[in-house]
N, C-alpha and C positions, 0 to 999 in steps of 0.2 A: 924624696924621704919619707912623704906619707905613704907612699905605696908600699916601701919597704917595712915600716911599722905595720900595716895592714896585715901584708903577707905574714910576718911573725906572728902577730896576734893570731892569725887564722890556723898557723902551724901549732901554735900553742893550744888553741881549741881542740884541734883534732886528736892532738896528745891526751889531752883531757879526757876527752870522750872515749878513745880506745882504752884508756886506763880503767875508767869507769865499766866499762864492757867486760874488760878482762876479770875484775873482781866480782861482778854479776855471775859471769859464765864459769869462774873457777879455775880458768886456765888462760893460757896466752894466745893471742890471736896468730901469732905466727910460729907457734909449737910445732915440732915434727909430727908427721903423720904416719900411720901405718900404710904400707905400700898397697898400690890399685893396679890392676893392669893397665898397659897404656892405653887400651882402647877405651878404658872408662875413666882414666885419670882426670882427662880433661873435662869431664861432667862433673866431677866432685869437688867442692868447696875444700881448696887447699890440695888438689890433686891426690887426695887420698883421704883415710879414715881417721878422724880425728880422735885421739885418746878422749876418754870423759863425755863421749858424745852417744847419743841413740839414734838410729837410722830405721826409718819405717820403709818396709820392703813390699813388693807384690808377691803373689803366691809362686813365682817361679823357683822351683829349687836349683835350677842351672844357673839362676842370677846370684843364688845365695853362694852357689859353688865358686862362682867366679870372684866373688868379693872375699871368699874364706882362702882361696889359693894362696894370693900374693904374700899376706901376713904369715900363713903357716910355712911357705916356702922361705920366708925369712927368719924362720924360727919362733915366732909367737905360737902360744898354744890356743886351740880353738874348742869352744864348748857349744854343743848343739842340745837344746832342751825342748822336749814335746814334738819332736819330728820322728814318729816311728817309721814313715816311709824314707827317710834319709837313705839314699843308696849308697853304700861305701864305695862300691864299685865305680858308679857313675861319678862321684866326687873326686876319686882319684884321676880319672880320666881328664876331667877339667883341670887338674893341677892340686887339689887338696891334698896335703901331707897327713895321711892316716895316722903316722906315728905320733903326730901331735894334734890329735883330735879326740875329744871325751865327748862319747855319745850317752845322753840321759834320754831315752825314747818315751818313757811315760812317767814324769814327775808327780803325776795325780793333782788333787786339788792344791797343794803347796808349792805350785810351779812357780810362783813370783818369789818364795823363799829360797827355793833351789837357785833360780836364776841369780839372785842376790848373792848368795853363798859362792857360786861359781864364779861371779864376777871378781870376788875377793882375791881369787889367786889365778884366773886366766884373763889375758889381754882382750880377748875377743870372744863375745858370747852371742849365739844365735838361738832366738826362742820365738815359738808361735803360741802365744797366749789363747787358751781356751776359753776364757771368759775376760769381762772389763776389769781392769785393775781398779782400786781406789786412788783417788787423787792424793792422798797423804802417803801411799805405799809409792807411787810413781815417784813422788819428790824426794822420798827417802832413796829410793834406788838410783835416782839422777844423782844425788849427792855421792853416795857411794861410788859412783861409775867415774865422777871428777876427782874424788879422793885418790882411787886406784889407779886411774887413767886407762879404765877399762872402754870398749868399745860394745856398745849394745846394737844387735840386727834383728829387728824384729818384724817377722812376717804378719803384716796387718797394720791397722792404724795405731798410732803411739802417740801421746802428747810430748811437747818439749823435744822435738825431733831436730836434728841438724839438718836433715834432708829426706826427702821421698824418694824413692828409686823402683822404678817399674820398667815392665817391659811390653811391647805391643807390636802389631802387624807382622807375625811371624810368616816367612816363605822359606819353604824347603828347596834344596837343589838337588840335582843328581838323578832324578827321573824323568825319562824321557817320555815317548809315547807308549805309556804301557809297560815300561820296562825300566831295569837300571837300579840302582841302589840309592838310597838316601846318603847323601855327603855331607851337607852343612845346613844350618839354618841360620838365616839372616832376619834381624828383628831390630826394632828401634827401642832404645834405653832411653828413657825420659829421667831427669834428675831435677826436682823441685826443692829449691833451697830456701830458707828464709834470709839468707843471705844475698841472693839475687833476686829482684822480682820476676825475672823472665825464666822460664823452664829452659834447660838445657838437653838437646836431643842429638843422637847420633846412631847410625844405623852399624850395627856389629855382627859379626858371625858368632852366634853363642848356641851350639858349638860350631867351630870350624870343622874342616875335614881332619884334621889333626885331634879333635876331641876337644880343644881348648878355645881360646878366645881369640878373635882377630877382628880387627878393623876394616870396615868396608867403605866408609864414607868420611868426609869431614865433618867436625861437630856443628851443628847448627844450633841457633837459638830462636825462641819464639814460638809458634804454632803454625807458621806458614807451610801449605801444603808442598811436598816434593813433587819436583817436576816431571811431567809423565813424558815418555818417548813418543817421538813424532813418526808416524808411518805414512809413507806415500799413498794416496787414494787412488783407486781404479786399476 
């Protein structure tokens, strides 16, 4: 009987803590997420992009394309701010729907105001900040994201992020002994989230031979080195 009472009290404590987190973050923990490619979904908290959240990305434009592609294919409009080298043809090859993509290559010194305005009407906004934003401006933008249910993808460091996503260890395939064509690039995607103390990693093809994204290995946790192939000696 005492065990049942303790379990019930523990469950009530969990529900109370969850309700407090939802009030602070302004969204439900189990709220629907914007879709992500299956090769990346297992790395992301909630298996997708959480509306009302910001994500910090590494400098890879191909990674950005891979994150924009599934939401745009599902009907979400995307805005890209402050990235003049954003290649429309390259983005389309990875799967980004250009008909639902708004480009603002040079927002000038008012880049943060432009980003906040775009987040009012578009569910996904990507930006590369040319300078550090003030804490008060970041807090106001975060409140606007929660209110509108928009997702912010920031190339660079950003406070109050849902997760940090980056790529490393690229390896191209398709070239033989001085001949052939580059066919695919395999790399490691790492997601560090405040919801999980251990980073999640996976080897993916980005781009694959098709030009899009493909899984190459199972998802791994932690920073343990990958096993090396064993070759016979002598």
